C-alpha positions in Angstrom: 0.1 0.1 0.0 1.3 3.6 -1.0 1.8 6.8 0.9 2.1 10.0 -0.4 2.3 13.1 1.0 1.9 17.3 -0.1 3.0 19.3 1.6 1.0 21.6 3.5 1.5 25.8 3.6 0.7 25.3 7.1 3.3 22.9 7.8 1.3 20.0 7.6 0.6 17.5 4.9 -1.9 16.4 3.2 -2.4 12.4 3.0 -2.7 10.4 0.0 -3.0 6.6 0.5 -3.2 4.1 -2.7 -6.2 2.0 -4.3 -8.0 5.3 -3.8 -8.6 6.2 -0.5 -7.3 9.7 1.3 -7.5 11.6 3.9 -6.7 15.7 3.4 -6.5 17.2 7.2 -8.6 20.7 7.7 -10.1 19.8 4.1 -14.0 20.4 5.1 -13.3 23.2 7.6 -10.1 24.5 6.2 -9.8 26.5 9.2 -6.3 27.8 9.0 -4.8 30.7 10.7 -4.8 34.3 9.0 -2.2 36.9 9.1 -2.2 38.6 12.5 -4.6 41.5 11.8 -4.6 45.9 13.5 -7.5 45.9 16.5 -11.0 45.8 15.4 -12.6 49.4 15.6 -16.1 49.1 16.9 -18.7 50.8 15.3 -19.8 53.3 17.9 -16.8 55.8 18.3 -16.7 56.2 14.1 -19.9 57.0 14.1 -19.5 59.5 17.1 -16.1 60.8 15.2 -18.2 61.5 12.5 -20.8 63.6 13.8 -18.1 65.8 15.3 -16.2 65.9 12.2 -17.7 65.1 9.1 -17.4 68.1 6.7 -21.0 68.5 5.7 -22.0 68.2 8.9 -19.9 70.6 10.5 -21.2 73.4 7.3 -25.0 72.3 7.6 -24.7 73.5 11.7 -22.6 76.9 10.1 -26.2 77.0 8.5 -28.4 76.6 10.9 -26.4 79.4 13.3 -27.0 81.8 10.5 -30.0 81.0 10.4 -31.1 81.8 14.6 -29.6 85.0 13.5 -31.7 86.6 11.5 -34.7 85.6 13.8 -34.5 88.7 15.8 -32.8 91.1 12.9 -36.0 90.4 10.4 -38.7 91.6 13.2 -36.5 94.2 14.2 -37.2 97.9 13.1 -35.6 100.2 10.6 -32.4 102.3 11.6 -33.7 105.9 11.9 -32.9 108.5 9.7 -31.3 111.3 11.1 -31.3 114.9 8.9 -29.0 118.4 8.9 -29.6 121.1 6.8 -31.2 124.7 6.7 -34.5 126.2 5.2 -35.8 128.5 3.7 -32.9 130.7 3.4 -33.0 133.9 0.6 -30.9 134.2 -2.7 -28.8 135.1 -3.6 -27.5 136.0 0.0 -28.3 132.8 1.6 -28.1 135.0 5.5 -29.1 132.6 8.3 -30.5 136.5 9.9 -33.0 138.1 6.7 -36.1 135.9 7.1 -38.4 134.9 10.0 -38.4 131.6 8.5 -34.9 130.9 7.2 -33.2 128.5 9.8 -31.0 126.0 10.7 -32.7 122.2 10.6 -32.4 119.4 12.8 -34.8 116.0 11.7 -35.5 112.3 13.3 -37.1 110.3 11.5 -38.5 106.4 12.1 -40.4 103.9 9.8 -42.8 101.5 12.1 -44.3 98.9 10.1 -48.8 97.9 10.2 -48.9 96.5 14.2 -48.5 92.7 13.6 -46.0 92.5 10.5 -42.7 93.2 12.5 -44.5 89.9 14.6 -44.5 88.3 11.6 -41.5 88.6 9.7 -40.2 86.8 12.8 -42.5 84.1 12.6 -41.2 83.3 8.8 -37.4 83.6 10.0 -38.1 81.5 12.9 -39.7 79.0 11.0 -36.9 78.9 8.7 -34.8 78.3 11.4 -36.9 75.7 12.6 -36.7 73.8 9.4 -32.8 74.2 9.3 -32.7 72.8 12.7 -34.3 69.4 11.6 -32.1 69.3 8.2 -29.0 70.1 10.1 -31.0 66.2 12.3 -31.2 64.8 9.1 -28.3 65.0 7.4 -26.6 64.4 10.9 -29.0 60.6 10.7 -28.1 60.6 7.1 -24.3 60.3 7.7 -25.2 57.6 10.7 -26.7 55.8 7.9 -24.0 55.8 6.0 -21.3 55.4 7.9 -23.1 52.1 9.2 -23.7 50.6 5.5 -19.9 51.5 4.5 -18.8 50.2 7.8 -21.5 46.7 6.9 -20.0 46.6 3.5 -16.0 47.1 4.4 -17.5 44.2 6.9 -18.9 41.7 4.1 -15.6 42.6 2.3 -13.6 41.1 5.1 -15.1 38.3 5.7 -15.1 37.7 1.8 -12.0 37.8 1.8 -11.4 35.5 4.7 -13.8 32.8 3.5 -12.3 33.1 0.5 -8.5 32.6 1.8 -9.4 29.8 3.2 -11.1 28.5 0.3 -7.9 28.9 -2.1 -6.0 27.4 0.8 -8.1 24.0 0.6 -7.7 24.0 -3.5 -4.4 24.3 -3.1 -4.3 20.9 -0.9 -6.2 19.8 -3.3 -3.8 20.9 -6.5 -1.3 19.1 -4.0 -3.2 16.0 -4.1 -4.6 15.8 -7.7 -1.2 15.9 -8.4 0.0 12.8 -6.2 -2.5 11.1 -7.9 -1.3 11.8 -11.5 1.9 10.6 -11.0 1.1 7.3 -9.7 -1.8 7.5 -12.7 -4.7 7.7 -10.6 -6.3 10.2 -11.6 -6.1 12.2 -14.9 -4.4 15.8 -15.6 -7.7 16.9 -16.4 -8.9 17.2 -11.9 -4.8 18.7 -11.8 -6.2 22.1 -14.0 -9.7 21.9 -12.7 -8.3 22.3 -9.2 -5.5 24.9 -10.6 -8.5 27.0 -12.4 -10.3 27.1 -9.0 -7.2 28.7 -7.5 -6.7 31.2 -9.6 -10.4 31.9 -10.6 -10.5 32.2 -6.1 -7.6 34.1 -6.9 -9.0 37.0 -8.7 -11.7 36.7 -5.9 -9.7 37.6 -3.7 -7.9 40.9 -5.9 -11.7 42.2 -6.0 -12.1 41.8 -2.6 -9.2 44.1 -1.4 -10.2 46.9 -4.2 -13.7 46.4 -2.1 -12.2 47.1 0.6 -9.3 50.3 -0.5 -12.8 52.0 -1.4 -14.8 51.3 1.7 -12.0 52.7 3.8 -11.6 55.3 1.3 -15.2 56.3 2.0 -15.0 55.5 5.3 -12.2 57.8 6.0 -14.6 61.0 3.7 -17.0 59.7 5.8 -15.6 60.7 9.0 -13.0 64.1 8.2 -9.7 62.3 8.1 -7.4 62.7 5.7 -7.2 59.8 3.1 -3.6 59.2 4.6 -4.6 57.8 7.5 -4.2 54.0 8.4 -6.7 51.2 7.5 -10.2 51.1 10.1 -10.3 47.2 11.1 -14.1 46.2 11.4 -15.1 44.1 14.3 -16.8 40.8 13.6 -20.3 41.2 11.6 -23.4 40.2 13.9 -27.1 40.4 13.3 -28.1 43.7 14.5 -31.4 44.4 16.7 -34.4 46.6 14.9 -35.5 48.7 17.8 -39.4 48.3 18.1 -41.3 46.1 15.9 -43.4 47.2 12.9 -46.1 48.6 13.5 -44.0 51.3 16.5 -41.1 51.9 13.6 -44.0 53.2 11.0 -45.7 55.4 13.7 -41.7 56.6 14.8 -41.2 57.5 11.1 -43.9 59.7 10.9 -43.6 61.4 14.0 -39.6 61.5 14.4 -38.2 61.9 11.2 -36.8 64.7 10.5 -37.1 65.5 7.4 -41.0 65.3 7.8 -40.6 67.7 10.7 -38.4 69.8 8.1 -41.5 70.4 5.6 -43.5 70.8 8.3 -41.7 74.0 9.4 -41.8 74.9 6.0 -45.5 74.8 6.0 -45.8 77.1 9.1 -43.1 79.4 7.2 -45.7 79.7 4.5 -49.0 80.3 6.3 -46.9 82.8 8.6 -46.2 84.0 4.8 -48.8 84.1 3.6 -50.6 86.2 6.6 -47.3 88.4 5.8 -48.6 88.7 2.3 -51.9 90.1 3.3 -51.2 92.5 6.0 -49.1 94.5 3.0 -52.5 96.0 2.4 -52.0 98.3 5.6 -50.6 101.0 4.8 -46.8 101.2 7.3 -46.2 104.8 9.8 -43.4 106.6 9.1 -42.7 109.4 12.2 -40.5 112.7 11.4 -39.8 114.9 14.1 -37.7 118.1 13.2 -36.1 121.4 15.2 -34.9 124.4 13.5 -33.2 126.8 15.2 -33.6 130.2 13.8 -30.5 133.2 14.5 -31.3 136.5 15.6 -32.3 138.7 13.7 -30.5 142.1 11.2 -31.2 144.2 14.1 -30.9 142.4 16.6 -34.0 140.2 17.7 -33.6 136.7 18.9 -36.6 134.5 17.1 -37.6 131.6 19.1 -37.0 128.3 17.9 -39.3 125.8 15.7 -40.5 122.3 15.8 -41.9 120.0 13.8 -44.2 116.6 13.8 -45.6 114.8 10.9 -47.2 111.4 10.1 -46.2 110.2 6.9 -48.2 106.4 5.5 -47.9 104.6 2.7 -50.8 104.0 0.1 -51.2 100.7 -1.1 -53.2 101.4 -4.0 -51.7 99.4 -6.4 -53.2 96.1 -5.7 -53.3 94.9 -9.2 -50.5 94.8 -9.6 -47.8 94.2 -6.9 -49.6 93.2 -3.4 -52.4 90.8 -5.4 -49.8 89.2 -7.0 -47.7 88.1 -3.7 -50.5 87.0 -2.3 -51.5 84.1 -4.8 -47.2 83.5 -5.2 -47.6 83.4 -0.8 -51.1 80.4 -2.0 -49.1 79.2 -4.0 -45.6 78.3 -1.7 -47.6 77.7 1.0 -49.8 74.4 -1.5 -45.6 73.6 -2.6 -45.1 72.5 0.9 -47.8 71.3 1.8 -47.2 68.7 -0.6 -43.9 68.0 -0.6 -44.7 67.7 3.5 -47.4 65.1 2.4 -45.4 63.5 -0.8 -42.7 62.9 1.7 -44.3 61.0 4.7 -45.6 58.5 1.4 -42.3 58.2 0.5 -41.3 57.3 4.0 -44.1 54.9 4.5 -43.3 53.0 2.0 -39.3 52.8 2.0 -40.1 52.0 5.7 -42.2 48.9 4.8 -39.7 48.3 1.7 -36.8 48.1 3.9 -38.7 45.9 6.9 -39.6 43.2 4.2 -35.6 43.2 3.9 -35.0 43.1 7.0 -37.1 40.1 7.7 -36.4 38.2 4.5 -32.0 38.3 5.3 -32.8 37.9 9.0 -34.7 34.7 8.0 -32.2 33.9 5.0 -29.2 34.4 7.3 -30.7 32.0 10.1 -31.6 29.5 7.5 -28.1 29.5 6.4 -26.2 28.9 9.8 -29.1 26.4 11.5 -29.9 24.3 7.6 -27.6 25.5 4.4 -24.4 25.5 6.3 -24.1 22.0 8.1 -26.0 20.2 5.3 -22.7 21.4 3.1 -20.4 20.3 5.2 -22.8 17.6 5.2 -22.3 17.3 1.0 -19.0 17.8 1.3 -17.7 14.6 3.9 -20.0 13.1 1.7 -18.3 13.3 -1.0 -15.3 12.4 0.8 -16.0 9.2 1.9 -17.6 8.0 -1.6 -14.4 9.3 -3.6 -12.5 7.4 -0.7 -13.5 4.0 -1.9 -13.7 5.2 -6.1 -17.5 5.7 -6.5 -17.7 10.0 -7.3 -15.1 11.7 -9.3 -12.6 14.8 -8.4 -15.3 16.7 -9.5 -18.0 15.8 -7.0 -15.4 17.0 -4.5 -14.3 20.1 -6.0 -18.1 21.4 -6.6 -18.7 20.2 -2.6 -16.1 22.3 -1.4 -17.9 25.4 -3.6 -20.5 24.8 -2.5 -19.4 25.4 0.7 -17.6 28.5 -0.3 -20.7 29.7 -1.7 -22.8 29.0 1.4 -20.8 30.7 4.1 -20.3 33.5 1.0 -24.2 34.0 1.3 -24.6 34.2 5.2 -22.4 37.4 4.8 -24.3 38.4 2.1 -27.4 37.9 4.6 -25.7 40.1 7.4 -24.7 42.6 5.5 -28.9 42.8 4.1 -30.1 42.2 7.4 -28.0 45.1 8.8 -27.8 48.0 5.7 -31.7 47.1 6.2 -31.2 48.1 9.7 -29.5 51.6 9.0 -31.7 52.5 6.9 -34.7 52.0 9.0 -33.1 53.8 12.0 -32.7 56.5 9.6 -36.0 56.3 8.6 -37.4 56.9 11.6 -35.4 59.0 12.8 -33.2 57.6 15.9 -30.7 59.4 17.2 -26.7 58.2 17.3 -27.2 58.1 21.1 -30.3 56.4 20.6 -28.5 53.7 18.5 -25.7 53.6 20.1 -27.7 53.3 23.4 -30.1 50.3 21.5 -27.6 48.6 19.3 -24.4 49.3 19.0 
């Protein structure tokens, strides 16, 4: 009885025994130790880093701060006007003493909007600020969602790389076994070539997964606001992320708490105030003017009394057809637009949430099916193929196909977990979950 050995990368040997009976150590599990990796970085600190340093989020906060600073000026009075000069000076002498009506004048005027206009202007600015504040929350939640999705994609790419490396190592052992059998005339050369072809194909998969990892690393650094030269980020092992509640509660949360819906609601309120303000333009504004005139002594030395002037001016809003009515019509149209946008956002949110809930359920069930049924079955198929191959009942392709089924099942489970966790991230985004809520409940 002949025994052939082929060297393995981990220092062991793949054994071949004559009469078609052989044992490949580690063939089913291929659990070879991989190269040491950098310490894994959990998701929670990355989310906190993105919230603190993402440039888009910093810009959004600055936009809100600017909007807040516009609130008080919107309801403030215009600056008073100071007027200095002289009146009724005779020509051509321009003497201040010759005529009794000649005087040096100091005037002050102040525009006063019709009662209620200033308050409405401030309410318009406050509603706009509230809308931008909700938009900042939406941006924050979107950045958090993007970080989570890219992190899950990075997890999936790293997991896939490890699966491919394990499979590749097993295939290399198969190449060695098929070479040993071919050398003694108990296997066809096609077995060797097929095994080598699978090794090359897996090498292509490794290169693609590494390209995916590099792309996800770059995208994650962008979201975190890190320089591109920063070191690699190693994800933690993937597990199924739990939902924060049942479907009914999540659907209600989406309508009540999603910032984008609140932002559009604030725009509706802003449109209401703008419409009311446009209607208030039918009423006149006022301008209060105060003047003080100082007169010099007459040419014969007699003193002249100073004079005080007070007037009130109003504008006459008579151009209703050409100026005021179009502004009211514009305000009505803007309000209808804001209401339609808010309604469309509610429908879009509900539809997207239902889709993501269905995807979450399907991928969670799929991951469980892989873990509890498909993976054990594929491993059993490999063992069965091995036993049959030992007694010459199956050919090399059957063993190879069984091992590739294991590869497909392991990758399928990783893909199901990745899809599930990204669906949960989308659900949290659609339901307005804050970073603090997410980290406290899930991460």
